[in-house]
KOLTORDREN-81983 format. One record per residue (C-alpha): x, y, z; residue in three letters. Coordinates in steps of 0.05 Angstrom, whole numbers, plus 5000, padded with zeros to 4 digits. Example, Ala and Ser with C-alpha at 12.3 -4.5 7.8 and 13.67 -1.06 7.14 Angstrom:
BEGIN
524649105156ALA;527349795143SER;
This chain:
BEGIN
493056394605MET;500456284597GLY;502457004576LYS;497957344628ASN;500456894684SER;507657024665ARG;506357784665GLY;503057764733MET;508757344761ASN;513657864736LEU;509858434769VAL;509358044833PHE;516957914834ILE;518558644819LEU;514158904875LEU;516958404924LEU;523958614904GLY;522259354915ALA;519759194984LEU;526058815000LEU;530359404975VAL;526559885020MET;527759435080VAL;535159365062TRP;536160115052SER;532860275118SER;537459795152SER;543460135119LEU;541160805146ASN;541360525215GLN;548860375210VAL;552360845260GLN;559461125262ASP;563660975323ASN;566361695328TYR;566461925401THR;566562595437LYS;573662445462GLY;575962345391ALA;572863005371LEU;576463375427GLU;583063055405GLN;581963275333ASP;580263975356LEU;586664015397GLU;590763765338ASP;587464275292GLY;584763725246ASN;577564005242VAL;575464445184ASN;568064505201GLY;561864165228ALA;554464085214ILE;549664005272ILE;543463575258ASN;538063615311GLN;533063055324ASN;525763145339ARG;527162865408GLU;531163465433THR;536663575454PRO;539162945419THR;542462975352GLY;548762865312SER;554763255287ALA;557963145219GLU;565363345230VAL;569463515168ALA;576863345179LEU;582763645142LYS;584462965115SER;578062985075GLY;574262495118GLN;567462625148THR;565862315216ARG;559162295249THR;558362385324LEU;551762195357TYR;550362565421THR;544962625474THR;546063385479ASN;547863785417VAL;548864415459GLU;555064105491GLU;557963965422ILE;556464675399MET;559964965460ASP;565964525449LEU;566564735376LEU;565965475394GLU;571665395444GLN;576165225385TYR;573065775342GLU;569365295297ILE;562665585275ASP;558164995261PRO;552364985212VAL;545864825249VAL;540464485208ARG;533064495224ASP;529563915257VAL;527763425200PRO;520463315186ARG;517762615178GLU;516662375107ASN;509662115118TRP;508961825049PHE;515561435048MET;515061195119ASN;507761025124SER;503961025058MET;508960705011LEU;509860045050PRO;502259985057VAL;501360104982LEU;506659594963ILE;503659055009MET;496659204982THR;499059124910VAL;502758474927VAL;496458184958ILE;492158394899MET;497058094850VAL;497057444889PHE;489457394888PHE;489257554814VAL;494156994801MET;489756514841MET;483556724802MET;487156624736ASN;489155914757ALA;481955764777GLN;479056034713ASN;484055654672ALA;482055014707GLY;474755164694ALA;475955254620SER;479154564617ALA;473154224650GLY;475354344722ASN;470554764762ASN;473954654828LYS;478855114862MET;485855024836MET;486954304813ASN;482053914856PHE;478053684797GLY;483853494752LYS;485152764737SER;490752454776ARG;491851894726ALA;498951764703ARG;499851674629MET;505351244600SER;506751064528THR;509250424498GLY;516450634506GLY;515650774580ASP;512650094596ASN;517649524589LYS;513048984617ILE;510248484568THR;506247844573LEU;512747454575LYS;513847754644ASP;507347454668VAL;507746714688ALA;502546224712GLY;496546574679LEU;496046224612LYS;488446244602GLU;487946954628GLU;493247194579LYS;489546854522GLU;483147234539ASP;486847894538LEU;490547774473GLU;484147944436GLU;484248634468ILE;491448724447ILE;489948504376ASP;484249004371PHE;488549574394LEU;493749394342ARG;488849264284GLU;481849534300PRO;479649514227SER;480148754228LYS;474348724277TYR;470249304253THR;469849024182LYS;465848424207VAL;461548854253GLY;464948624317ALA;464949074378ARG;470949024423ILE;469248984497PRO;468849684527LYS;471249434594GLY;474948844624VAL;474448694698LEU;480148304730LEU;477847984794GLU;481547544842GLY;485147514910PRO;490548014926PRO;497347874897GLY;495147434839THR;497747904785GLY;491848334764LYS;495748984761THR;501548634727LEU;496948374673LEU;494349074660ALA;501449344653LYS;503248764606ALA;497248924562ILE;499449644556ALA;506549424540GLY;504248934486GLU;499249404453ALA;504149984450ASN;498650494463VAL;497851044516PRO;496350754584PHE;492651154638PHE;493250854707SER;489551094769ILE;487250814835SER;479950814854GLY;481551194918SER;484351774876ASP;477251954855PHE;474552014926VAL;475052694960GLU;471853045018MET;468553544971PHE;462353304934VAL;463153324859GLY;470753294856VAL;470852554839GLY;465852644782ALA;470053214755SER;476252774757ARG;472552224719VAL;470552724665ARG;477652994660ASP;480552284656LEU;476152084598PHE;477252754563ALA;484752614564ASP;483551904541ALA;479452134481LYS;485152594460LYS;489951994461ASN;485451434434SER;486250864422PRO;488550774493CYS;487550384557ILE;484750664622VAL;486550234682PHE;482950344748ILE;486149944804ASP;481949764865GLU;475549994832ILE;471449764891ASP;473450414926ALA;469150814879VAL;464350304847ALA;461350024910ARG;453949864910ARG;449750494915ARG;444950654971GLY;448450215021THR;451750295088GLY;449650625153MET;445551255144GLY;444151135070GLY;449051265014GLY;455351655002HIS;453852264959ASP;460952374935GLU;462251644917ARG;455451564884GLU;456352184841GLN;463151924820THR;460251244803LEU;454551564764ASN;459451964723GLN;463651334711LEU;457450964687LEU;455751524638VAL;462851574611GLU;463350814600MET;456650724566ASP;452651364562GLY;450851864508PHE;458052034498GLY;462351664447VAL;468751344473ASN;471451004412GLU;478050664422GLY;478050714497ILE;478450054535ILE;477450074610VAL;481149564651LEU;479449494725ALA;481949064781ALA;478648864846THR;478748324898ASN;471648484921ARG;467248384860VAL;461448194906ASP;460748914931ILE;460749254862LEU;454549594836ASP;450649164787PRO;450149744738ALA;457549744725ILE;457848994715LEU;452848954658ARG;454948854585PRO;456649524552GLY;460849734611ARG;464849134636PHE;463248634580ASP;468448134601ARG;470347884670LYS;476747504679ILE;477947114743ALA;485347154763VAL;485946614816GLY;491646294854THR;496245894808PRO;496445144807ASP;502844734818VAL;505044834746GLY;503645574748GLY;507445644814ARG;513445304783GLU;513245774724ASP;512746374770ILE;518546134812LEU;522846034749LYS;521046744727LEU;523047064793HIS;529346624797ALA;532146874731ARG;536547404764ASN;538046994826LYS;543846484829PRO;541145814853LEU;545045234882ALA;544844544850GLU;540544264906ASP;534844764893VAL;528644394867ASP;523544914845LEU;518444364830LYS;518644134902GLN;518044864925VAL;511944934880ALA;508844314911GLN;510144574981THR;507145264968THR;499945064954ALA;495445674959GLY;501146174948PHE;499846754900THR;504947054852GLY;506647594902ALA;507647074957ASP;512446674913LEU;516447294895GLU;516947474968ASN;519046764984LEU;524946784937LEU;526747484959ASN;527047265032GLU;531246665011ALA;536047134976ALA;536547575038ILE;538246965080LEU;543546755031ALA;546647455031ALA;546447465107GLY;550446815107ALA;555647125059ASN;553946645003ARG;553446824930ALA;547946324916TYR;541146104944ILE;540645404972SER;534644954984GLN;535545065059GLU;534945815048ASP;528345715013ILE;525845255068ARG;527645765122LYS;524346315081ALA;518045885074PHE;517745795149VAL;519146535160LYS;513746765111VAL;508446245125GLY;509346085199ILE;514146585228GLY;521446645244THR;524246065284GLU;526346295353LYS;531845815371LYS;534146265428SER;527546215465ARG;528245845530ILE;522845315541ILE;522544785595THR;523844045581ASP;516543895597LYS;513944395546GLU;518844135494LYS;516543415507LYS;509243615501ILE;510643975436THR;514543375408ALA;508642895420PHE;503743425394HIS;507343515328GLU;508642765322ALA;501042655327GLY;499943135269HIS;505442815228ALA;502942095237ILE;496042275212LEU;498942655153PHE;502742025135HIS;497441485145VAL;491441865115LEU;491541815039PRO;489042505018ASP;492842995062VAL;500242815062GLY;505942685057PRO;510043035112VAL;515443525089TYR;518243785155THR;516743695229VAL;519744185279SER;519144355353ILE;522745015346ILE;518145595368PRO;516146095315THR;514546825314GLY;506946745313ASN;506846415381GLY;506845685356ALA;511145205396ALA;512644795334GLY;509944625265TYR;508644045217THR;509144225144MET;505743765092PRO;507843685020LEU;501543654976PRO;502943224915GLU;497443534873ARG;492644124871ASP;485343954874GLU;479844384846MET;474844164898PHE;474943774963MET;471143144977THR;467642985042ARG;472842465058GLY;478542965046ARG;475243475092MET;474242955147GLU;481642765141GLN;483543505148GLU;479443535212ILE;482842895238MET;489743185224VAL;487943825261SER;485843425322LEU;491942965320GLY;496243395365GLY;490943445419ARG;489742695416ILE;497142535424ALA;497542985486GLU;491642635518GLN;494141935503LEU;501242055529ILE;500342535587PHE;493042395605ASP;492143145604ASP;490943695553ILE;493944385541THR;491845035507THR;496644905449GLY;491244605405ALA;486745225405SER;488145415333SER;487444685311ASP;480544645344ILE;478445295312LYS;480545045243LYS;476944375252ALA;470544705277THR;470445195219LYS;471244645168MET;465944205201ALA;461044795201ARG;462344925127MET;460944195113MET;454044255146VAL;451844955127THR;455045095060ARG;456544425025PHE;450444015046GLY;454643435073MET;449943275131SER;444342765122GLU;440143055179ASN;440643775156ILE;440043605082GLY;442443935019VAL;440644635041VAL;445245235047CYS;444745555116TYR;451145945111ASP;449946675126ASP;453147195082ASP;458747465125ASP;459548065080ASP;452548355087GLU;454148815144VAL;460449045109PHE;456749185045ILE;451049495082GLY;445449185042ARG;441748985104ASP;445049195168LEU;439748905212ALA;439048265172HIS;435647665203ALA;438046955202LYS;435946545143SER;433945975188HIS;430345845253SER;433245735322GLU;431344995316MET;435644925254ILE;441345285289SER;441044775344GLY;441044205294GLU;447044515258ILE;450944535324ASP;449243805337LYS;451543605268GLU;458043995275VAL;459443665341LYS;457742975312GLN;462843075256ILE;468143305304ILE;466842725352ASP;467042205296THR;473542475268CYS;476442515338TYR;474941785351ALA;477841555284LYS;484141965294ALA;484941685364THR;484640975337GLU;489841115284LEU;494741425333ILE;493740835380ARG;495540365323GLU;502040755312ASN;503840875384MET;510840615375GLU;512141095317VAL;509241655360LEU;514441535414HIS;520241455365LYS;518242085327CYS;517742495392ALA;524542235416ASN;527742405350LEU;524743105352LEU;527443205423LEU;534343015397GLN;534543405331LYS;528943915340GLU;527343865266ARG;526643255220ILE;525343205146ASN;521042745104ARG;526242205096THR;527842165170GLU;520442145188PHE;518441605137GLU;524341175160ALA;520741085226LEU;515040725191PHE;519740295150GLU;522840045215GLU;516039855241GLU;514039425181LYS;516538765212PRO;512838935276PHE;506239005239PHE;507238355200ASN;507937975265ILE;
């Protein structure tokens, strides 16, 4: 294919060059002399003319006269009437040579350009057919390169990421070290009859480090690494995705042992026969080919398939069975120790001030993923650079946390004194409940500065520990904290505002989960009535019916309201008991707009003698 294609390319270039030369030469022929009739008369009077040649055009009486001067020059005069020029020459006894009217060169003017263009088009199509045939011989039966794999291959030297660059995923790294050891010493496992997992599925929320883990495995194993996204298989033409799968595994076999990493595999491995109108032919054919390649009649020795997804619930069961994805590794959000390790990792190339406490930052960022923490430190670095400082302070990290989690503080926003006062009591109500309830505090920051997401203020807790599961008491306390702002508004102003809408939504959602999902209602019982919210998205049953009767729905609503009402009453009583602190906290917020943990807890220390009385 290489020699033939190079020959055809050369022919194509030569023909194109010939066509350009013809156009250029024709343009040269059109260049005209600026010799005039007056200049000819002057030369005739001066006796400078030796002779002349008259050229007649087909459009008579037009033509041209080639005048030979005694100086050796030849000038061309174009005229609308050659007879006038002939009479003029005869007056000065110059006998001109008259040439016949030129006949049109039909071949040069008409046929040759058509032939050249025809040959150029034919050469172009031959080149296209050669490219198509070459693709078909390599397993690609689609036009041009549609069916070729789009995977990017990197070797050990190209990938500089190792497991040392992955923090906060200790158990996950331990599970993957076996894969690395097999790739390094496969005979160690084959001697005892062990079979290495053909596929490893990394599942977890976005930003937890699934793709980073895959890159680290490739860097540690020092083997070829093929990376591709699940969406790269999907095309508008049926069969292209399956062709790309075949081409991918064909390349992998040539470079085994190797790793094939498919990111966002849910784009191609979604459950078959689902969705509106039935299935998706292109995606299903691609999935079928992937199933065959991973565990079919073909032999894929030394090929380990890594895949990542955050939607394992929508994957086809056939791809999840042993023999395809033998091992599933859950990559979840890191705990407080993992978050601290991740922060230390991302802070290696960032100068930190002495007041920076990464442990405290890790406590504050409960629920943050690795990507969130990296973005947090990056935003803090941007703030430090904007302030013309060469180091990152704790205040920069606090501002970055507010910016990332809540929204940029809008200190320039003009709000009325009444709105500011309502916000101060609202946030003070949240803060008091965070402090007095044992499982939800303590308070880290309280602010009445508006933020970018529309909030008039915020109260930021500082969780002292990560909990694997939540108790009923903890969930009730979360509901009470959410309702604290609304309660404070009602107690102080004898009126309510719309500012607690998100708090009410959060409290209602948690109360409904307690009843329908966690079986925390005595009247409803230990029964799960929580509908699968993903069914319509998956398409398993678009017109699915409720799993319970309308009577049960009514009872669920009653239980949810009962939980909310009970928590509302308890929270109201607690805020009434700390009414003095509520006023002091609100007044302090109106003065400073933002207070920290020390300033807030000092309000309770001042009230201790009062309570002893």
